[in-house]
C-alpha positions as CSV (number, residue, x, y, z in Angstrom):
1,X,-4.3,82.3,41.0
2,X,-5.0,86.0,40.5
3,X,-7.2,87.5,43.2
4,X,-10.0,89.7,42.1
5,X,-10.5,92.5,44.7
6,X,-13.8,94.3,44.1
7,X,-13.8,97.8,45.7
8,X,-16.8,98.9,47.7
9,X,-18.6,102.2,47.8
10,X,-17.3,105.0,50.1
11,X,-18.6,104.4,53.6
12,X,-18.5,105.5,57.2
13,X,-18.3,102.5,59.6
14,X,-18.9,103.3,63.2
15,X,-17.7,100.6,65.7
16,X,-19.5,100.9,69.0
17,X,-17.2,99.1,71.5
18,X,-14.3,100.2,69.4
19,X,-11.8,99.7,72.3
20,X,-13.1,96.1,73.1
21,X,-11.4,92.8,72.3
22,X,-13.5,92.0,69.3
23,X,-12.7,95.3,67.6
24,X,-9.1,95.2,68.5
25,X,-8.4,91.5,67.6
26,X,-10.7,90.9,64.7
27,X,-12.6,93.9,63.2
28,X,-9.8,96.5,62.9
29,X,-7.0,94.1,61.7
30,X,-9.5,92.7,59.2
31,X,-10.3,96.2,57.9
32,X,-6.5,96.9,57.6
33,X,-6.1,93.8,55.4
34,X,-9.0,95.0,53.2
35,X,-7.4,98.4,53.0
36,X,-4.0,96.9,52.1
37,X,-5.6,94.8,49.3
38,X,-7.1,97.9,47.8
39,X,-10.7,97.1,48.6
40,X,-11.4,100.1,50.8
41,X,-11.9,103.3,48.9
42,X,-9.9,106.4,49.8
43,X,-13.1,108.1,51.0
44,X,-13.9,105.4,53.5
45,X,-13.7,106.3,57.2
46,X,-13.7,104.2,60.4
47,X,-15.0,105.8,63.6
48,X,-14.4,104.1,66.9
49,X,-16.9,104.9,69.6
50,X,-16.7,103.8,73.3
51,X,-16.8,105.1,76.8
52,X,-13.0,105.5,77.1
53,X,-11.9,109.1,77.2
54,X,-9.5,109.1,74.2
55,X,-8.6,111.4,71.4
56,X,-8.5,110.3,67.8
57,X,-4.7,110.3,68.0
58,X,-4.5,108.1,71.1
59,X,-7.1,105.8,69.5
60,X,-5.0,105.5,66.3
61,X,-2.1,104.5,68.5
62,X,-4.2,101.8,70.0
63,X,-5.3,100.6,66.5
64,X,-1.6,100.6,65.4
65,X,-0.7,98.3,68.3
66,X,-3.7,96.0,67.6
67,X,-2.9,95.7,63.9
68,X,0.8,95.1,64.7
69,X,-0.1,92.3,67.1
70,X,-2.6,90.6,64.9
71,X,-0.7,90.7,61.6
72,X,2.9,89.4,61.2
73,X,5.5,91.9,60.4
74,X,6.2,90.4,56.9
75,X,2.6,91.1,55.9
76,X,2.5,94.6,57.2
77,X,3.6,97.7,55.4
78,X,4.5,100.8,57.4
79,X,3.3,103.3,54.8
80,X,0.1,101.4,54.2
81,X,-0.6,101.2,57.9
82,X,0.0,104.9,58.3
83,X,-2.4,105.6,55.4
84,X,-5.0,103.2,57.0
85,X,-4.7,105.0,60.4
86,X,-5.4,108.3,58.6
87,X,-8.9,106.9,57.9
88,X,-9.7,106.5,61.6
89,X,-11.5,108.8,64.0
90,X,-12.7,108.4,67.5
91,X,-15.6,109.7,69.7
92,X,-16.2,109.2,73.4
93,X,-19.8,108.2,73.7
94,X,-22.3,107.1,76.4
95,X,-24.5,104.4,75.0
96,X,-27.2,105.0,77.6
97,X,-26.9,108.8,78.0
98,X,-26.4,111.9,75.9
99,X,-22.6,112.4,75.9
100,X,-20.9,112.2,72.5
101,X,-24.0,111.8,70.3
102,X,-23.9,115.3,68.9
103,X,-20.3,114.9,68.1
104,X,-21.0,111.6,66.3
105,X,-23.8,113.2,64.3
106,X,-21.4,115.8,63.1
107,X,-18.8,113.2,62.0
108,X,-20.9,110.9,59.8
109,X,-21.5,112.0,56.3
110,X,-24.9,112.0,54.6
111,X,-23.7,111.0,51.1
112,X,-21.9,107.7,51.8
113,X,-23.0,104.2,53.1
114,X,-23.4,104.4,56.8
115,X,-22.8,101.2,58.8
116,X,-22.9,100.8,62.6
117,X,-21.3,97.8,64.2
118,X,-22.7,97.0,67.7
119,X,-19.6,95.3,69.2
120,X,-21.2,95.6,72.6
121,X,-23.3,93.6,75.0
122,X,-26.8,92.8,73.6
123,X,-28.3,94.8,76.6
124,X,-27.1,97.9,74.9
125,X,-28.5,97.2,71.4
126,X,-31.8,99.0,72.1
127,X,-30.1,102.0,73.6
128,X,-27.8,102.4,70.6
129,X,-30.6,101.9,68.1
130,X,-32.8,104.5,69.8
131,X,-30.1,107.1,70.1
132,X,-29.0,106.7,66.5
133,X,-32.6,107.5,65.4
134,X,-33.2,110.2,68.1
135,X,-30.1,112.1,66.9
136,X,-30.9,111.6,63.2
137,X,-27.6,109.7,62.7
138,X,-29.3,106.7,61.2
139,X,-31.1,106.9,57.8
140,X,-33.4,104.4,56.1
141,X,-30.4,103.3,54.0
142,X,-28.0,102.7,56.8
143,X,-27.1,99.2,58.2
144,X,-26.5,97.9,61.7
145,X,-24.4,94.8,62.6
146,X,-25.2,92.9,65.7
147,X,-23.1,90.1,67.3
148,X,-24.4,87.0,69.0
149,X,-25.8,86.0,71.4
150,X,-29.2,86.8,69.7
151,X,-31.0,86.2,73.0
152,X,-30.7,83.3,75.3
153,X,-34.1,81.7,74.6
154,X,-37.1,82.2,72.3
155,X,-38.7,84.9,74.5
156,X,-35.5,87.0,74.7
157,X,-34.8,86.6,71.0
158,X,-38.3,87.9,70.2
159,X,-37.8,90.8,72.5
160,X,-34.4,91.7,70.9
161,X,-35.9,91.4,67.4
162,X,-38.8,93.6,68.4
163,X,-36.4,96.2,70.0
164,X,-34.3,96.4,66.8
165,X,-37.5,96.5,64.6
166,X,-38.8,99.6,66.4
167,X,-35.9,101.5,64.9
168,X,-34.7,99.6,61.8
169,X,-36.2,97.4,59.1
170,X,-35.2,93.8,58.7
171,X,-33.3,94.7,55.5
172,X,-31.1,97.0,57.6
173,X,-30.2,94.4,60.3
174,X,-27.1,92.2,59.8
175,X,-26.9,89.4,62.5
176,X,-23.3,88.3,62.1
177,X,-22.2,84.7,62.6
178,X,-18.5,84.5,61.6
179,X,-18.7,80.8,60.7
180,X,-20.8,81.8,57.6
181,X,-17.9,84.0,56.4
182,X,-15.4,81.2,56.3
183,X,-14.1,80.4,52.9
184,X,-14.8,76.7,53.2
185,X,-18.4,77.3,54.3
186,X,-19.0,79.2,51.1
187,X,-17.2,76.6,49.1
188,X,-19.7,74.1,50.6
189,X,-22.4,75.9,48.7
190,X,-20.3,75.9,45.5
191,X,-19.6,72.2,45.8
192,X,-23.3,71.5,46.3
193,X,-24.9,73.8,43.8
194,X,-22.2,74.2,41.1
195,X,-21.3,70.5,40.5
196,X,-23.9,68.3,38.9
197,X,-22.4,65.1,40.3
198,X,-23.3,65.7,43.9
199,X,-26.9,66.8,43.8
200,X,-28.4,63.3,42.7
201,X,-26.6,61.7,45.7
202,X,-27.4,64.5,48.3
203,X,-30.4,62.7,50.0
204,X,-31.4,60.0,52.3
205,X,-31.2,57.3,49.6
206,X,-27.4,57.7,49.3
207,X,-26.2,59.4,52.5
208,X,-25.9,57.2,55.6
209,X,-25.4,60.1,58.0
210,X,-23.8,63.5,58.5
211,X,-21.4,64.5,61.2
212,X,-20.7,68.1,62.2
213,X,-17.9,68.6,64.7
214,X,-16.5,71.8,66.3
215,X,-13.8,70.9,68.7
216,X,-11.7,73.3,70.8
217,X,-8.7,72.8,73.0
218,X,-9.2,75.8,75.1
219,X,-11.4,75.9,78.3
220,X,-13.8,78.6,79.3
221,X,-11.0,80.5,81.2
222,X,-12.0,84.0,82.1
223,X,-15.4,83.6,80.4
224,X,-16.6,81.3,83.2
225,X,-19.3,83.5,84.5
226,X,-20.8,84.1,81.0
227,X,-20.4,80.5,79.9
228,X,-22.0,79.1,83.0
229,X,-25.2,80.9,81.9
230,X,-24.9,79.8,78.4
231,X,-23.3,76.4,77.9
232,X,-22.3,74.6,74.7
233,X,-25.9,74.4,73.5
234,X,-26.6,78.1,73.6
235,X,-23.0,79.2,72.8
236,X,-22.4,76.9,69.8
237,X,-25.2,74.6,68.7
238,X,-28.1,77.1,68.5
239,X,-26.1,79.3,66.1
240,X,-22.9,78.0,64.6
241,X,-23.7,74.3,64.2
242,X,-27.3,75.1,63.3
243,X,-26.1,77.2,60.4
244,X,-23.7,74.6,59.1
245,X,-26.5,72.0,59.3
246,X,-28.8,74.2,57.3
247,X,-26.2,74.7,54.5
248,X,-25.8,70.9,54.3
249,X,-29.5,70.1,54.4
250,X,-31.2,73.0,52.5
251,X,-32.8,72.7,49.2
252,X,-31.2,74.5,46.2
253,X,-32.5,78.1,46.3
254,X,-33.9,79.5,43.1
255,X,-31.1,82.0,43.0
256,X,-28.1,83.1,45.1
257,X,-30.1,85.8,46.7
258,X,-30.2,86.7,50.4
259,X,-33.9,85.9,51.0
260,X,-33.9,82.9,48.7
261,X,-31.0,81.3,50.6
262,X,-32.4,82.2,54.0
263,X,-35.9,80.9,53.1
264,X,-34.4,77.5,52.4
265,X,-32.4,77.5,55.6
266,X,-35.5,78.4,57.6
267,X,-37.4,75.4,56.1
268,X,-34.6,73.1,57.4
269,X,-34.8,74.5,61.0
270,X,-38.6,74.1,61.0
271,X,-38.3,70.5,59.8
272,X,-36.0,69.5,62.6
273,X,-37.5,66.7,64.8
274,X,-37.5,67.0,68.6
275,X,-34.5,65.3,70.1
276,X,-35.1,62.4,72.5
277,X,-33.3,62.5,75.8
278,X,-31.4,59.3,74.9
279,X,-30.0,61.1,71.9
280,X,-28.4,63.9,73.9
281,X,-25.0,63.6,75.6
282,X,-23.7,66.5,77.7
283,X,-20.3,66.6,79.4
284,X,-17.9,68.7,81.6
285,X,-14.1,68.5,81.4
286,X,-12.3,67.4,84.6
287,X,-9.1,69.0,86.0
288,X,-5.8,67.3,85.4
289,X,-2.3,67.9,86.9
290,X,-1.8,71.2,85.0
291,X,-5.2,72.5,84.0
292,X,-8.3,73.3,86.0
293,X,-11.6,71.7,85.4
294,X,-14.8,73.3,84.2
295,X,-16.2,73.7,87.7
296,X,-13.0,75.4,88.8
297,X,-13.6,78.1,86.1
298,X,-17.4,78.3,86.3
299,X,-19.5,80.7,88.3
300,X,-20.8,77.8,90.5
301,X,-18.7,75.0,91.9
302,X,-21.7,72.7,91.5
303,X,-22.5,73.8,88.0
304,X,-24.5,71.5,85.7
305,X,-23.7,73.6,82.6
306,X,-22.3,71.5,79.7
307,X,-18.9,72.3,78.2
308,X,-19.5,69.4,75.7
309,X,-22.6,68.3,73.9
310,X,-23.4,65.7,71.2
311,X,-26.8,65.3,69.6
312,X,-28.5,63.0,67.1
313,X,-31.0,65.0,65.0
314,X,-33.5,64.1,62.4
315,X,-35.1,66.2,59.6
316,X,-38.6,65.4,58.6
317,X,-38.7,66.2,54.9
318,X,-38.5,64.1,51.7
319,X,-34.8,64.7,51.1
320,X,-33.5,63.7,54.6
321,X,-36.2,61.5,56.3
322,X,-34.3,58.6,58.0
323,X,-30.8,60.2,57.7
324,X,-29.4,61.2,61.1
325,X,-27.3,64.3,61.6
326,X,-24.9,64.1,64.5
327,X,-23.7,67.3,66.0
328,X,-20.9,67.6,68.6
329,X,-18.9,70.5,70.1
330,X,-16.8,70.8,73.2
331,X,-14.0,72.5,75.0
332,X,-10.7,71.0,76.2
333,X,-10.8,68.3,73.5
334,X,-7.8,66.6,72.0
335,X,-7.4,69.0,69.0
336,X,-8.9,72.2,67.6
337,X,-10.8,71.2,64.5
338,X,-14.1,72.0,62.7
339,X,-15.4,69.5,60.2
340,X,-18.5,68.6,58.3
341,X,-18.4,65.0,57.1
342,X,-21.1,63.6,54.7
343,X,-20.8,59.8,55.0
344,X,-22.3,58.0,52.0
345,X,-23.9,54.5,52.2
346,X,-22.1,51.3,51.2
347,X,-22.3,50.2,47.7
348,X,-25.6,48.2,47.3
349,X,-23.8,45.0,46.3
350,X,-20.2,44.0,47.3
351,X,-18.9,42.2,44.3
352,X,-15.3,41.8,45.7
353,X,-16.2,39.6,48.6
354,X,-15.7,40.0,52.4
355,X,-11.9,40.0,52.1
356,X,-12.0,43.3,50.4
357,X,-13.5,44.9,53.5
358,X,-16.2,47.6,53.9
359,X,-15.5,50.9,52.3
360,X,-17.5,54.2,52.2
361,X,-17.2,57.4,50.4
362,X,-16.9,60.4,52.7
363,X,-17.0,64.0,51.7
364,X,-15.1,66.0,54.4
365,X,-15.3,69.8,54.6
366,X,-12.6,71.2,57.0
367,X,-13.4,74.6,58.3
368,X,-10.3,74.9,60.6
369,X,-7.4,74.5,60.6
370,X,-6.1,73.8,57.1
371,X,-9.3,74.7,55.3
372,X,-10.1,72.4,52.5
373,X,-12.4,69.7,51.0
374,X,-11.6,66.0,50.8
375,X,-13.6,63.3,49.0
376,X,-12.6,59.7,50.0
377,X,-12.8,57.2,47.1
378,X,-12.1,53.5,47.0
379,X,-9.5,52.1,44.7
380,X,-7.6,48.8,44.2
381,X,-4.4,48.5,46.3
382,X,-1.5,48.3,43.8
383,X,0.3,44.9,43.5
384,X,-0.5,41.3,42.9
385,X,-2.4,39.0,45.1
386,X,-6.1,39.6,44.3
387,X,-8.5,42.5,44.6
388,X,-7.6,44.4,47.8
389,X,-9.3,47.7,48.3
390,X,-8.2,50.8,50.1
391,X,-9.6,54.3,50.6
392,X,-7.6,57.3,49.3
393,X,-8.5,61.0,49.4
394,X,-9.1,63.4,46.5
395,X,-7.8,66.3,48.5
396,X,-8.4,70.0,47.8
397,X,-6.7,71.9,50.6
398,X,-6.6,75.5,49.6
399,X,-2.8,75.8,50.1
400,X,-2.0,72.9,47.7
401,X,-4.7,73.5,45.1
402,X,-4.7,77.2,44.8
403,X,-1.0,78.0,45.6
404,X,0.6,80.5,48.0
405,X,-2.2,83.0,47.6
406,X,-4.6,80.6,49.2
407,X,-3.1,81.6,52.6
408,X,-4.3,85.2,51.8
409,X,-8.0,84.4,51.7
410,X,-9.9,86.9,53.8
411,X,-10.7,86.2,57.4
412,X,-14.4,85.7,58.0
413,X,-14.9,89.1,59.6
414,X,-13.2,90.8,56.6
415,X,-15.6,89.2,54.2
416,X,-18.7,89.8,56.2
417,X,-18.0,93.5,57.0
418,X,-17.5,94.1,53.2
419,X,-20.8,92.3,52.6
420,X,-22.4,94.8,55.0
421,X,-21.0,97.7,53.1
422,X,-22.3,96.1,49.8
423,X,-25.7,95.5,51.3
424,X,-25.5,91.8,50.8
425,X,-27.3,89.8,53.6
426,X,-26.9,86.3,52.1
427,X,-24.4,85.2,54.9
428,X,-26.3,86.9,57.7
429,X,-29.2,85.4,59.8
430,X,-32.7,86.7,59.5
431,X,-34.9,87.4,62.5
432,X,-37.2,84.5,61.8
433,X,-34.3,82.1,61.5
434,X,-33.0,83.1,64.9
435,X,-36.4,82.6,66.5
436,X,-37.0,79.2,64.8
437,X,-33.6,78.0,66.0
438,X,-34.6,79.0,69.6
439,X,-38.0,77.4,69.2
440,X,-36.2,74.0,68.5
441,X,-33.5,74.5,71.2
442,X,-35.6,75.7,74.1
443,X,-37.4,72.4,74.8
444,X,-34.1,70.5,74.8
445,X,-32.7,72.8,77.5
446,X,-35.9,72.8,79.5
447,X,-36.0,69.0,79.3
448,X,-32.6,68.3,80.8
449,X,-33.2,71.1,83.4
450,X,-36.5,69.6,84.5
451,X,-35.0,66.1,84.7
452,X,-32.0,67.3,86.6
453,X,-29.6,65.7,84.2
454,X,-25.9,66.1,85.2
455,X,-23.3,66.3,82.5
456,X,-20.9,63.4,82.2
457,X,-17.3,64.0,83.1
458,X,-14.5,63.7,80.5
459,X,-10.7,64.0,80.5
460,X,-8.9,67.1,79.1
461,X,-7.4,66.1,75.8
462,X,-9.9,63.4,75.1
463,X,-12.7,63.3,72.5
464,X,-15.4,63.9,75.1
465,X,-17.4,61.6,77.4
466,X,-17.6,57.9,76.6
467,X,-21.4,58.3,76.3
468,X,-20.9,60.3,73.1
469,X,-19.2,57.3,71.5
470,X,-22.0,55.0,72.7
471,X,-24.5,57.4,71.0
472,X,-22.9,56.4,67.7
473,X,-22.2,52.8,68.6
474,X,-25.9,52.1,69.2
475,X,-26.4,52.6,65.4
476,X,-23.3,50.8,64.4
477,X,-21.5,54.1,63.6
478,X,-18.5,55.9,65.1
479,X,-17.3,59.5,65.3
480,X,-14.6,60.6,62.9
481,X,-11.2,61.1,64.6
482,X,-10.7,64.7,65.8
483,X,-7.5,65.8,63.9
484,X,-5.6,69.0,64.2
């Protein structure tokens, strides 16, 4: 496989929060990889901006360490890294004051793409947006990138959107969800819309149900204070899982265009049914002999915040009416895995008799680890003795199907940052999408808060609380095994 690397236009990328974890662990190493692959033009510059009192040289040393830690030695080149560091500058800046803004204004160039990455707390978004305009650093062609959380409910999301809209148009705002930058997520769109064999079957007539799972083995750890105000619903379902659901359920857009794609996703969110209390399972992991439990790490020892959630959702439109979508995500589960499974219905007539068993086709899209797509098909078991059936996978893991270069596919952040420079918003959330997602989510959170529902306990290393399995068993279904 020959990789086609398409260079982007010259740019200045300013990373606010350039000394923070996200910048050091994801953004800057990702930019180095794009530079090493020849995608970053020689005229490109990266400007770190933060409160820390650093010089450009000391910041470059910090970036060198970050890249060296994130990228194995065999995939680093000393000369390339030195050349990359030569593209980096730094400015000490006060997001809420006046210090550093004149210096930043002198650094950015008027004749290149200007992008500003807000890798900071959302409470600073408004201050940064205002000062970029007050100091004439922003232009009507520049772009800003904002990280989640995009509010914590509908009211705060509307406030945040309004704050950004006072200074930037919607076409300039890139709300980043790194799940949408994953190679397999984009392959999901290719599988759906570039293969004629799936579209006739992609509806309630042929699909029994859909499962979306994002399982983590880590706990909340040092994020306990933040997570206790968020929980799995706000942290994962309202954004990551919602976006995956939209890509599975959306109608084919008229073209692969940012607004055409996002219009169809918005229709899905607005068609989501309210979720009944009986179709919601929330859980908290318990301590074991070696690891602390959720309440040990949370802000409150009596916390009722969920570290696990499972939902049964319905979509009221012609394509999906009657087909349930099951979502689950949790921490301290048995394996780290993200999967979308489209489970098709049984054949309408079983001609091989009961002894052949029940078999279903399942399309599995694995997002992590071992990205790939598997289609389960039913065949005859080899050998004499009658018609015995078994299920086998048609497996397209990237490493096997595409060769060694498959391991070099860009990280989600790499791809999304380059899309920002290109001005392509297809894989970024629009403001009305965010608000529609909160409009669906808020009543669920308000409901269990008013009822005083307590999350069910579950063991570390399990698949979650038993109530989640019962949620599926009530309909004669079961969750797919969480595999590493």
